[in-house]
NUFIRO-409357 format. One line per 4 residues: number of its first residue (from 1); their letters; for each residue x, y, z of C-alpha. Coordinates in nm, 2 decimals, always signed. Example, Ala and Ser with C-alpha at 12.3 -4.5 7.8 and 13.67 -1.06 7.14 Angstrom:
BEGIN
1> AS> +1.23,-0.45,+0.78 | +1.37,-0.11,+0.71
This chain:
BEGIN
1> MAKA> -1.86,+0.16,-7.89 | -1.86,+0.45,-8.11 | -1.69,+0.55,-8.47 | -1.73,+0.86,-8.63
5> FQKI> -2.03,+0.99,-8.42 | -2.20,+0.64,-8.51 | -2.30,+0.38,-8.24 | -2.16,+0.03,-8.40
9> YTKI> -2.24,-0.33,-8.25 | -2.16,-0.68,-8.36 | -2.33,-0.91,-8.12 | -2.68,-0.98,-8.22
13> TQIT> -2.90,-1.13,-7.93 | -3.20,-1.28,-8.13 | -3.31,-1.31,-8.48 | -3.69,-1.33,-8.61
17> KATC> -3.81,-1.35,-8.94 | -3.85,-0.96,-8.96 | -3.66,-0.82,-8.65 | -3.35,-0.88,-8.48
21> SVKA> -3.25,-0.73,-8.11 | -2.90,-0.60,-7.97 | -2.81,-0.49,-7.64 | -2.73,-0.09,-7.71
25> TDVG> -2.75,+0.23,-7.48 | -2.87,+0.61,-7.58 | -3.08,+0.48,-7.85 | -3.42,+0.62,-7.92
29> YDEL> -3.76,+0.50,-8.05 | -3.79,+0.48,-8.45 | -3.41,+0.55,-8.47 | -3.29,+0.44,-8.80
33> ATVD> -3.02,+0.15,-8.84 | -2.84,-0.04,-9.10 | -2.80,-0.43,-9.00 | -2.55,-0.61,-9.24
37> GRLA> -2.58,-0.30,-9.47 | -2.99,-0.32,-9.47 | -3.21,-0.03,-9.32 | -3.37,-0.09,-9.00
41> QVVK> -3.59,+0.08,-8.72 | -3.59,+0.08,-8.37 | -3.94,-0.08,-8.27 | -3.89,-0.16,-7.91
45> IIND> -3.66,-0.08,-7.60 | -3.67,-0.27,-7.27 | -3.39,-0.15,-7.06 | -3.10,-0.22,-7.27
49> EVTL> -3.25,-0.50,-7.51 | -3.32,-0.28,-7.84 | -3.55,-0.44,-8.10 | -3.50,-0.34,-8.48
53> QIFE> -3.74,-0.41,-8.75 | -3.55,-0.48,-9.08 | -3.73,-0.36,-9.37 | -3.59,-0.63,-9.64
57> GTEG> -3.63,-0.90,-9.38 | -3.34,-1.11,-9.19 | -3.28,-1.36,-9.41 | -2.89,-1.47,-9.42
61> IPTN> -2.79,-1.20,-9.17 | -2.55,-1.36,-8.92 | -2.52,-1.32,-8.52 | -2.21,-1.10,-8.56
65> AEVI> -2.34,-0.88,-8.82 | -2.25,-0.53,-8.79 | -2.53,-0.30,-8.62 | -2.49,+0.06,-8.68
69> FLGK> -2.74,+0.32,-8.55 | -2.77,+0.64,-8.75 | -2.86,+0.86,-8.46 | -3.21,+1.00,-8.64
73> APSL> -3.55,+0.88,-8.70 | -3.66,+0.87,-9.07 | -3.69,+1.21,-9.19 | -3.75,+1.41,-9.55
77> KVSD> -3.61,+1.74,-9.66 | -3.91,+1.98,-9.73 | -3.89,+2.27,-10.02 | -4.04,+2.35,-10.28
81> QLSG> -3.81,+2.14,-10.52 | -4.04,+1.84,-10.42 | -4.30,+1.97,-10.66 | -4.34,+1.76,-10.95
85> RFFN> -4.11,+1.47,-10.84 | -4.15,+1.10,-10.77 | -3.96,+0.95,-10.46 | -3.97,+0.60,-10.31
89> AYGD> -4.06,+0.53,-9.93 | -3.75,+0.65,-9.79 | -3.77,+0.99,-9.98 | -3.50,+0.93,-10.23
93> PIDG> -3.58,+1.04,-10.60 | -3.68,+0.75,-10.83 | -3.75,+0.98,-11.14 | -3.39,+1.04,-11.22
97> GPIP> -3.37,+1.41,-11.09 | -3.13,+1.54,-10.83 | -3.16,+1.50,-10.46 | -3.38,+1.79,-10.35
101> EGEE> -3.24,+2.03,-10.08 | -3.41,+2.18,-9.80 | -3.51,+2.16,-9.42 | -3.47,+1.81,-9.28
105> RQIG> -3.79,+1.70,-9.09 | -3.86,+1.42,-8.88 | -4.16,+1.20,-9.01 | -4.47,+1.04,-8.83
109> GPSV> -4.50,+1.36,-8.60 | -4.81,+1.42,-8.40 | -5.14,+1.55,-8.57 | -5.25,+1.89,-8.52
113> NPVR> -5.40,+1.99,-8.16 | -5.77,+2.02,-8.21 | -5.74,+2.40,-8.08 | -5.51,+2.48,-8.39
117> RKQP> -5.79,+2.37,-8.62 | -6.06,+2.56,-8.76 | -6.42,+2.46,-8.89 | -6.38,+2.28,-9.24
121> SELI> -6.55,+2.50,-9.47 | -6.38,+2.53,-9.80 | -6.50,+2.31,-10.11 | -6.29,+2.08,-10.25
125> ATGI> -6.40,+2.02,-10.62 | -6.31,+1.70,-10.74 | -6.43,+1.74,-11.11 | -6.59,+1.40,-11.06
129> SGID> -6.98,+1.49,-11.03 | -7.03,+1.17,-10.89 | -6.84,+1.28,-10.56 | -6.93,+1.66,-10.61
133> LNNT> -7.28,+1.63,-10.68 | -7.40,+1.39,-10.38 | -7.09,+1.34,-10.16 | -6.92,+1.69,-10.20
137> LVSG> -6.57,+1.71,-10.01 | -6.47,+1.99,-9.75 | -6.10,+2.12,-9.72 | -5.95,+1.92,-9.38
141> QKIP> -6.19,+1.63,-9.44 | -6.03,+1.25,-9.42 | -6.27,+0.99,-9.64 | -6.19,+0.66,-9.77
145> FFAD> -6.30,+0.52,-10.12 | -6.41,+0.14,-10.10 | -6.34,-0.04,-10.38 | -6.30,-0.40,-10.49
149> PDQP> -5.94,-0.48,-10.62 | -6.06,-0.52,-10.98 | -6.21,-0.15,-10.99 | -6.01,+0.11,-11.15
153> FNQV> -5.97,+0.28,-10.86 | -5.60,+0.42,-10.94 | -5.76,+0.60,-11.28 | -6.03,+0.76,-11.02
157> MATV> -5.72,+0.89,-10.80 | -5.53,+1.00,-11.11 | -5.84,+1.17,-11.25 | -5.88,+1.36,-10.90
161> ALRA> -5.52,+1.46,-10.88 | -5.55,+1.63,-11.24 | -5.91,+1.79,-11.17 | -5.88,+1.86,-10.79
165> KADK> -5.89,+2.25,-10.70 | -5.61,+2.24,-10.48 | -5.26,+2.40,-10.46 | -5.08,+2.04,-10.41
169> IILG> -5.17,+1.72,-10.46 | -4.94,+1.44,-10.29 | -4.98,+1.08,-10.39 | -4.88,+0.81,-10.15
173> GMGM> -4.87,+0.49,-10.34 | -4.85,+0.11,-10.18 | -4.82,-0.19,-10.31 | -4.85,-0.08,-10.64
177> TNDD> -4.75,-0.27,-10.97 | -4.48,-0.11,-11.20 | -4.77,-0.06,-11.43 | -4.97,+0.11,-11.20
181> YLYY> -4.67,+0.36,-11.10 | -4.58,+0.42,-11.49 | -4.95,+0.47,-11.55 | -4.93,+0.76,-11.26
185> KNVF> -4.62,+0.90,-11.42 | -4.72,+0.90,-11.77 | -5.07,+1.04,-11.68 | -4.93,+1.34,-11.49
189> SNAG> -4.64,+1.41,-11.74 | -4.87,+1.44,-12.02 | -5.14,+1.63,-11.89 | -4.87,+1.87,-11.77
193> ALDR> -4.94,+1.89,-11.42 | -4.66,+1.76,-11.26 | -4.58,+2.12,-11.12 | -4.82,+2.06,-10.85
197> IISF> -4.81,+1.69,-10.78 | -4.56,+1.51,-10.54 | -4.54,+1.13,-10.52 | -4.43,+0.86,-10.28
201> MNTT> -4.44,+0.53,-10.43 | -4.39,+0.19,-10.31 | -4.40,-0.09,-10.56 | -4.46,-0.46,-10.54
205> ENPA> -4.08,-0.52,-10.63 | -4.01,-0.31,-10.31 | -4.00,-0.47,-9.94 | -4.36,-0.51,-9.85
209> VERL> -4.28,-0.32,-9.49 | -4.11,-0.03,-9.67 | -4.51,+0.08,-9.69 | -4.53,+0.17,-9.36
213> LVPD> -4.28,+0.49,-9.44 | -4.50,+0.60,-9.71 | -4.82,+0.79,-9.56 | -4.59,+0.96,-9.32
217> MALT> -4.36,+1.07,-9.58 | -4.66,+1.20,-9.81 | -4.81,+1.38,-9.48 | -4.49,+1.54,-9.38
221> AAEY> -4.45,+1.70,-9.76 | -4.82,+1.80,-9.71 | -4.77,+1.96,-9.35 | -4.50,+2.15,-9.48
225> FAVD> -4.73,+2.30,-9.78 | -5.04,+2.36,-9.58 | -4.87,+2.49,-9.25 | -4.55,+2.67,-9.37
229> KNEQ> -4.69,+2.80,-9.72 | -5.04,+2.83,-9.64 | -5.17,+2.64,-9.92 | -5.46,+2.39,-10.00
233> VLVL> -5.31,+2.03,-10.00 | -5.48,+1.72,-10.11 | -5.33,+1.37,-10.01 | -5.46,+1.08,-10.20
237> LSDM> -5.34,+0.72,-10.03 | -5.37,+0.40,-10.26 | -5.39,+0.12,-10.12 | -5.44,+0.15,-9.73
241> TSYA> -5.53,-0.22,-9.74 | -5.18,-0.28,-9.86 | -5.06,-0.05,-9.58 | -5.24,-0.26,-9.32
245> DALS> -5.11,-0.58,-9.47 | -4.74,-0.43,-9.41 | -4.85,-0.39,-9.03 | -5.00,-0.75,-9.03
249> IVSN> -4.66,-0.90,-9.15 | -4.43,-0.70,-8.91 | -4.68,-0.80,-8.61 | -4.70,-1.16,-8.71
253> RMDQ> -4.30,-1.18,-8.75 | -4.26,-1.06,-8.39 | -4.48,-1.30,-8.25 | -4.76,-1.05,-8.14
257> IPSK> -5.11,-1.22,-8.07 | -5.33,-1.11,-8.39 | -5.67,-0.94,-8.37 | -5.98,-0.98,-8.63
261> DSMP> -5.85,-1.09,-8.97 | -5.49,-1.17,-8.86 | -5.44,-0.77,-8.83 | -5.28,-0.65,-8.51
265> GSLY> -5.45,-0.53,-8.22 | -5.29,-0.15,-8.30 | -5.49,-0.10,-8.62 | -5.72,+0.15,-8.52
269> SDLA> -5.44,+0.35,-8.38 | -5.22,+0.30,-8.67 | -5.49,+0.41,-8.93 | -5.61,+0.71,-8.67
273> KIYE> -5.27,+0.83,-8.68 | -5.28,+0.90,-9.03 | -5.63,+0.98,-9.08 | -5.60,+1.26,-8.82
277> KAAQ> -5.36,+1.48,-8.99 | -5.64,+1.61,-9.21 | -5.72,+1.94,-9.08 | -5.83,+2.29,-9.18
281> FPNG> -5.56,+2.54,-9.03 | -5.70,+2.89,-8.93 | -5.42,+3.06,-9.14 | -5.63,+2.94,-9.47
285> GSIT> -5.38,+2.61,-9.53 | -5.54,+2.28,-9.52 | -5.48,+1.90,-9.56 | -5.76,+1.68,-9.72
289> IIAV> -5.69,+1.28,-9.74 | -5.87,+1.05,-9.98 | -5.76,+0.72,-9.93 | -5.82,+0.39,-10.11
293> TTLS> -5.91,+0.09,-9.93 | -5.97,-0.21,-10.12 | -6.20,-0.48,-10.03 | -6.18,-0.86,-10.03
297> GGDI> -6.48,-1.00,-10.21 | -6.68,-0.67,-10.13 | -6.67,-0.70,-9.75 | -6.70,-0.41,-9.55
301> THAV> -6.70,-0.61,-9.21 | -6.31,-0.68,-9.24 | -6.09,-0.51,-9.00 | -5.95,-0.25,-9.26
305> PDNT> -6.26,-0.08,-9.38 | -6.44,-0.15,-9.05 | -6.18,+0.02,-8.85 | -6.18,+0.30,-9.13
309> GYIT> -6.51,+0.37,-9.12 | -6.50,+0.47,-8.71 | -6.23,+0.73,-8.80 | -6.32,+0.90,-9.12
313> EGQL> -6.58,+1.12,-9.22 | -6.79,+0.94,-9.44 | -6.66,+0.70,-9.76 | -6.72,+0.68,-10.13
317> FLRQ> -6.81,+0.36,-10.30 | -6.73,+0.25,-10.65 | -6.99,+0.00,-10.81 | -6.99,-0.15,-11.16
321> DSSV> -7.36,-0.04,-11.30 | -7.47,-0.32,-11.55 | -7.72,-0.08,-11.70 | -7.47,+0.17,-11.86
325> GKVI> -7.14,-0.07,-11.83 | -6.97,+0.20,-11.65 | -6.81,+0.19,-11.31 | -7.00,+0.49,-11.09
329> VDPF> -6.99,+0.65,-10.74 | -7.27,+0.47,-10.57 | -7.51,+0.74,-10.43 | -7.67,+0.48,-10.20
333> RSLS> -7.37,+0.36,-9.99 | -7.15,+0.67,-10.04 | -7.16,+0.96,-9.79 | -6.95,+1.29,-9.71
337> RLKQ> -7.06,+1.39,-9.34 | -6.92,+1.73,-9.38 | -7.11,+1.80,-9.73 | -7.38,+2.04,-9.56
341> LVQG> -7.12,+2.27,-9.47 | -7.03,+2.38,-9.85 | -7.37,+2.29,-10.02 | -7.53,+2.57,-10.14
345> KKTR> -7.34,+2.80,-9.90 | -7.02,+2.75,-10.18 | -7.19,+2.60,-10.45 | -7.52,+2.71,-10.59
349> EDHP> -7.83,+2.76,-10.37 | -8.02,+2.48,-10.53 | -7.73,+2.22,-10.50 | -7.89,+2.04,-10.17
353> QVMN> -8.26,+2.03,-10.33 | -8.12,+1.90,-10.65 | -7.90,+1.64,-10.48 | -8.20,+1.51,-10.24
357> AAVR> -8.46,+1.50,-10.51 | -8.21,+1.33,-10.79 | -8.13,+1.04,-10.51 | -8.48,+1.00,-10.43
361> LYAD> -8.59,+0.95,-10.76 | -8.30,+0.71,-10.84 | -8.41,+0.50,-10.53 | -8.77,+0.47,-10.68
365> AANA> -8.58,+0.34,-10.98 | -8.43,+0.08,-10.77 | -8.78,+0.00,-10.62 | -8.91,-0.04,-11.01
369> KTKL> -8.62,-0.27,-11.09 | -8.72,-0.51,-10.78 | -9.09,-0.48,-10.92 | -8.98,-0.57,-11.27
373> ENGF> -8.75,-0.89,-11.15 | -9.03,-1.03,-10.92 | -9.26,-1.01,-11.26 | -9.49,-0.74,-11.13
377> DLTD> -9.65,-0.46,-11.42 | -9.43,-0.15,-11.40 | -9.65,+0.18,-11.39 | -9.58,+0.50,-11.60
381> YDQR> -9.39,+0.66,-11.35 | -9.19,+0.35,-11.27 | -9.09,+0.35,-11.64 | -8.95,+0.70,-11.63
385> ALSF> -8.80,+0.64,-11.32 | -8.60,+0.36,-11.49 | -8.52,+0.60,-11.79 | -8.40,+0.84,-11.54
389> AKDY> -8.18,+0.62,-11.33 | -8.01,+0.52,-11.69 | -7.94,+0.86,-11.78 | -7.84,+0.98,-11.44
393> SEYL> -7.57,+0.66,-11.39 | -7.43,+0.78,-11.73 | -7.40,+1.15,-11.74 | -7.36,+1.24,-11.36
397> LAID> -7.27,+0.93,-11.14 | -7.01,+0.76,-11.42 | -6.62,+0.81,-11.29 | -6.55,+0.94,-11.65
401> VNLD> -6.77,+1.25,-11.62 | -6.62,+1.57,-11.57 | -6.81,+1.87,-11.51 | -6.77,+2.18,-11.27
405> TEEM> -7.04,+2.22,-10.98 | -7.25,+2.47,-11.22 | -7.26,+2.22,-11.48 | -7.37,+1.89,-11.30
409> LDTT> -7.64,+2.09,-11.12 | -7.77,+2.23,-11.47 | -7.71,+1.88,-11.62 | -7.95,+1.73,-11.32
413> WVLL> -8.22,+2.00,-11.38 | -8.23,+1.87,-11.76 | -8.25,+1.49,-11.66 | -8.49,+1.58,-11.41
417> SKHF> -8.72,+1.78,-11.69 | -8.67,+1.51,-11.92 | -8.80,+1.24,-11.75 | -9.06,+1.42,-11.49
421> KPEE> -9.33,+1.67,-11.42 | -9.22,+1.95,-11.18 | -9.47,+1.85,-10.92 | -9.32,+1.48,-10.90
425> VNMK> -8.95,+1.58,-10.81 | -9.07,+1.72,-10.47 | -8.86,+2.07,-10.44 | -8.96,+2.38,-10.32
429> RETV> -9.19,+2.56,-10.56 | -8.94,+2.89,-10.59 | -8.67,+2.66,-10.66 | -8.85,+2.47,-10.94
433> DKYW> -8.97,+2.81,-11.11 | -8.59,+2.95,-11.11 | -8.43,+2.64,-11.23 | -8.65,+2.41,-11.43
437> KN> -8.54,+2.33,-11.77 | -8.85,+2.36,-12.02
């Protein structure tokens, strides 16, 4: 039956922990509905049997509850009015400001056709030298931060948001505590950077299933600014493990057979649908994605980081460095597979050689540390390598170091000349002659 152009049904045929089923016609996939006043979404249609996922859960819903189909999929109104605002998973303001006006666009659309993409070639400077020096990011890249839950990844993401050379920063928060939400809000407000930052937040107080909407909301906004406005957009997603947990909750409640680590069999496709929105467009706009994936006990083989590694173009690892007492970007386990597209081309000519020399000498220090732990005597070179590694961690790799690309290269040269002789760094003679700090 229809009432005011809305399809309303009052006979639910089946209820599970997260879904309900009703016989209905002319209903589309992903269409929104309300079930007993609770927001729901169509997730399965078999003939006239429609299954709805209820975001707040089904507890207390009677079989004669009113089911109202809204005739549209989740959408977001896009315009310049999004800038500087905080929204929930549905795109509703949570900062006390007015509801933005704009063109309504359905979220979760397809990724960009490969023929509409351009070879990534623009530098994305984050201001964190542990990233920019060794794992330089490129516009249109997709890369995850792998971090233990107790590491300050939200601090790193906020720092990237403030320092990154991008036109728009879009933050998608999933499963955040209220403290995390307020931290982001205070940092952005105090820095006076709200005009270029847009945030979509799901906190631990909200239903876990709502997290599934956040990446699509963030990326719909990103596509507007990148495609329509030709802007460089950096999308920060934290935390994709919370997103995957929400997928698992829905899958289990729908009695689907779980795959590895209790994750749904569709995990790879669900993650790829998000990450593949990263692109460099021919008109100059771009979407770059940095996403936090928290690890359980450092387990890199868990289904979420394991699947993520097949999709993304590298990874960034955070690690506590006991020698300096700071969290650093680990130069051994981190990798940007596109860095060669900009290093020495969009950065200074000595960048690739400086990066390779510093990481090699850092590896020599790791070997010296192993010798020390096993009771072997250290050579003079070993001692100098250990001293270099400590300075390298403190003045370049630590996440609180804020240097532009020129400064980080100059700092590396200072450290190399402090601890080594020119012939020990294994670089081209002309490069050493030009940049060596006497």
